[in-house]
Every structure is written in C-alpha cells, then in structure tokens.
C-alpha positions as CSV (number, residue, x, y, z in Angstrom):
1,M,73.5,9.8,64.0
2,P,75.2,6.9,62.6
3,A,75.9,6.9,58.9
4,L,73.4,3.9,58.0
5,E,70.8,5.5,60.0
6,R,71.2,8.9,58.1
7,L,71.0,6.9,55.1
8,A,67.9,5.2,56.2
9,A,66.3,8.7,57.1
10,S,67.0,9.9,53.7
11,A,65.8,6.9,51.8
12,R,62.6,7.0,53.9
13,E,62.2,10.6,52.5
14,G,62.5,9.3,49.0
15,D,66.3,9.6,48.3
16,S,66.7,7.0,45.8
17,S,70.5,7.2,45.9
18,A,70.4,6.9,49.6
19,L,68.4,3.9,49.3
20,Q,71.0,2.4,46.7
21,E,73.9,3.2,49.0
22,L,72.1,1.7,51.9
23,A,71.4,-1.5,49.8
24,S,75.0,-1.7,48.9
25,L,76.3,-1.5,52.3
26,L,73.6,-3.9,53.9
27,Q,73.1,-6.5,50.9
28,P,76.0,-8.7,52.0
29,S,74.6,-8.9,55.4
30,V,71.1,-9.8,54.3
31,W,72.4,-12.5,51.8
32,R,74.6,-14.1,54.3
33,F,71.7,-14.2,56.9
34,A,69.4,-15.7,54.3
35,Y,71.9,-18.0,53.1
36,H,72.9,-19.3,56.6
37,L,69.2,-19.7,57.6
38,S,68.1,-21.5,54.6
39,G,71.5,-23.5,53.6
40,N,70.4,-22.7,50.2
41,R,71.7,-20.4,47.7
42,E,68.7,-20.0,45.4
43,I,66.3,-19.3,48.5
44,A,68.9,-16.8,49.7
45,E,68.8,-15.0,46.3
46,E,65.0,-15.1,46.2
47,A,64.8,-13.9,50.0
48,C,67.2,-11.0,49.2
49,Q,64.9,-9.9,46.4
50,E,61.7,-10.2,48.3
51,T,63.4,-8.6,51.6
52,W,64.5,-5.4,49.3
53,A,61.0,-5.1,47.8
54,R,59.3,-5.2,51.3
55,V,61.8,-2.8,52.7
56,I,61.2,-0.3,49.7
57,R,57.5,-0.6,50.4
58,A,57.7,-0.5,54.1
59,L,60.6,2.2,54.5
60,P,58.1,5.2,54.5
61,G,56.7,3.7,57.8
62,F,60.2,2.7,59.4
63,R,60.0,4.5,62.8
64,A,63.8,4.0,64.0
65,E,62.8,2.1,67.1
66,S,65.5,-0.1,66.3
67,S,68.5,0.2,64.0
68,I,67.8,0.1,60.3
69,T,70.1,-3.3,60.2
70,T,67.9,-4.9,63.0
71,W,64.7,-3.8,61.2
72,L,65.9,-5.0,57.7
73,L,67.0,-8.4,59.1
74,A,63.8,-9.0,60.7
75,I,62.2,-8.5,57.5
76,A,64.8,-10.9,55.9
77,R,64.0,-13.4,58.7
78,R,60.4,-13.5,58.1
79,V,60.8,-13.8,54.3
80,T,63.4,-16.7,54.7
81,A,61.0,-18.3,57.0
82,G,58.4,-18.1,54.5
83,L,60.2,-19.3,51.7
84,L,61.6,-22.3,53.8
85,A,58.0,-23.2,54.8
86,D,56.8,-23.1,51.1
87,Q,59.8,-25.4,50.1
88,R,58.6,-27.9,52.9
89,R,55.1,-27.7,51.6
90,N,56.2,-28.3,48.1
91,R,58.7,-30.8,49.0
92,Q,60.3,-30.3,45.5
93,R,64.0,-30.3,46.3
94,S,66.2,-30.2,43.3
95,I,69.8,-31.2,42.9
96,S,70.8,-27.7,42.8
97,S,69.5,-27.0,46.3
98,T,72.0,-29.6,47.8
99,F,74.8,-28.4,49.5
100,N,77.0,-26.2,47.2
101,P,79.5,-23.9,48.9
102,P,80.6,-20.8,47.0
103,P,83.9,-21.7,45.0
104,S,86.2,-19.3,47.2
105,Q,84.9,-21.3,50.5
106,S,85.6,-24.7,49.2
107,S,88.5,-25.5,51.7
108,T,87.9,-28.4,53.8
109,A,87.8,-26.4,56.8
110,S,85.0,-24.0,55.5
111,I,82.9,-27.0,54.4
112,E,83.2,-28.7,58.0
113,I,82.3,-25.5,59.5
114,E,79.3,-25.1,57.2
115,L,78.0,-28.5,57.7
116,E,78.2,-28.3,61.6
117,L,76.4,-25.0,61.4
118,D,73.7,-26.7,59.6
119,R,73.7,-29.4,62.3
120,L,73.3,-26.6,65.0
121,P,69.6,-26.0,66.2
122,A,68.0,-23.2,64.6
123,R,68.0,-20.8,67.4
124,L,71.8,-21.5,68.2
125,R,72.6,-21.2,64.4
126,E,70.7,-17.9,64.1
127,A,72.3,-16.2,67.2
128,L,75.6,-17.3,66.1
129,I,75.1,-16.1,62.5
130,L,73.8,-12.9,63.5
131,T,76.6,-11.9,66.0
132,Q,79.6,-13.6,64.4
133,V,78.8,-13.6,60.4
134,V,76.3,-10.6,60.1
135,G,78.1,-8.5,62.9
136,L,75.2,-7.5,65.0
137,T,75.5,-6.8,68.6
138,Y,74.1,-9.1,71.2
139,E,71.6,-6.4,72.1
140,E,70.4,-6.1,68.3
141,T,70.2,-9.8,68.1
142,A,68.0,-10.0,71.1
143,I,65.8,-7.4,69.6
144,L,65.5,-9.2,66.3
145,A,64.8,-12.6,68.0
146,G,62.6,-11.2,70.7
147,V,64.4,-12.6,73.6
148,K,66.9,-11.3,76.5
149,V,70.4,-10.3,75.8
150,G,71.3,-13.2,78.1
151,T,69.6,-15.7,76.2
152,I,71.5,-14.6,73.0
153,R,74.7,-15.0,75.0
154,S,73.8,-18.3,75.9
155,R,72.8,-19.5,72.6
156,V,76.1,-18.2,71.0
157,F,78.2,-19.8,73.7
158,R,76.3,-23.1,73.2
159,A,76.7,-22.8,69.5
160,R,80.5,-22.2,69.8
161,S,80.8,-25.1,72.3
162,A,79.1,-27.5,70.0
163,L,81.4,-26.2,67.2
164,Q,84.3,-26.7,69.3
165,R,83.3,-30.1,70.4
166,N,82.6,-31.4,66.8
167,L,85.4,-29.8,64.8
168,G,88.2,-29.3,67.3
169,D,89.5,-25.8,68.8
170,S,91.6,-24.8,65.6
171,S,88.5,-24.2,63.2
172,C,85.6,-22.6,65.1
173,P,85.2,-19.5,67.0
174,S,86.4,-19.3,70.5
175,A,84.9,-17.3,73.5
176,D,87.5,-14.8,73.0
177,A,87.2,-14.5,69.3
178,P,83.8,-12.9,68.7
179,S,84.5,-11.9,65.1
180,S,86.0,-15.1,64.1
181,E,87.2,-15.1,60.5
182,A,86.3,-18.7,60.0
183,V,82.9,-18.3,60.5
184,R,82.2,-14.8,59.5
185,D,83.6,-15.2,56.0
186,L,81.3,-18.2,55.3
187,G,78.8,-17.6,52.3
188,G,80.5,-14.8,50.8
189,S,78.8,-11.6,50.4
190,G,76.3,-13.2,47.9
191,P,75.1,-11.8,44.6
192,Q,74.5,-8.2,44.2
193,V,70.7,-8.4,43.5
194,M,69.8,-5.1,44.8
195,S,70.6,-3.2,41.7
196,R,67.8,-5.3,40.1
197,V,65.4,-4.1,42.6
198,V,66.0,-0.4,42.8
C-alpha cells in the first residue's frame, strides 16, 4: 500500500497526526489545482480551506475506490467550481482578483505561460494542470474528469499544441517532456492553510 494510502487509512481511523501529514503532502497540489482552475489566489485559498473542511467530514466514508489524491482533487474541483459560480453570480470582482502571479514566478516566460494557460478551454487546461502541474497519471485524471484515458491524452496533446503554437517551442511543455518544469512550477505551492484547518 503506498504511503499516501496508508496515511489516508490511518486518518480515516481518527489519527490526527496522519491527517496532518497527509495534508502537508497534498496541500501544494490542492492549492495549485484550485489556483489554476480559478486563476485567482483568493479563491484558491478559500477553496483549499473548504476542501480540507470537507475532507475532514468525509474521510470516515472514504472507501479507497480511487487514490486519495484523486478523491481529494475531486472535492477540490467541486469546491472551486462552486466558488467560481458564486463569484460569477455576485459579479463583484475586486482589484485584488486581477492577475497577480506569485513574486517567485514573475519572469516574463512564466507570466506568458500563465496567460496562455488561462486562454485554454477549461477542459484542456484542467487536463494539462492535473497531469503536468499536480502530477496525476492520465488514468487518475480520467477518473477525476469522468472521461476515458484517451480523452485525457487528447486534451493534454491539444493543450500542449496550443501552448507551443502561441508561445513557441522554448517555453512550453513538449510531448516528450511530460513533467515540464515551465508548467509544473507555476503557482508555487500556495499558502500552508491546512494548519488552520486541523
């Protein structure tokens, strides 16, 4: 049984230190995923808080039919989508919700990549972010998205092609570089909000 799955099993049984360790390992992935889905640091932070609150409530019922990472990101996806829907309904965009890359990611290339990622259709962006930024396998991403593995492969290919077309070959992930640093490092690891939840 992989380490994350063992931690999840212990956390499900009420081991708070296992839950804390699980959170510290998965928090960066949750934050990056929420950030890239929303394009907004504040929504990403709120999504992380709400995701972990829901995980704590739902963990006793986790049946391990998928990996803990896939299950957790499915929750993060629903939470982020709900927050985005709330934002659209309220139409209260503040100045702080405009594009604001993390200081460590302020290079021109990183900004260009983030802007191009934001221009991708949501399904393509999600497939690319899950596989290249978060690090899920194509199979895990397919489960999370509720589609076939081939569909995810196609979406990732189309996302890469669009990035290459719009940015040039030097600053975007290529088909032979599935873990491209240029994309994977975008967004940083996010704030360490789990310590406020647990």
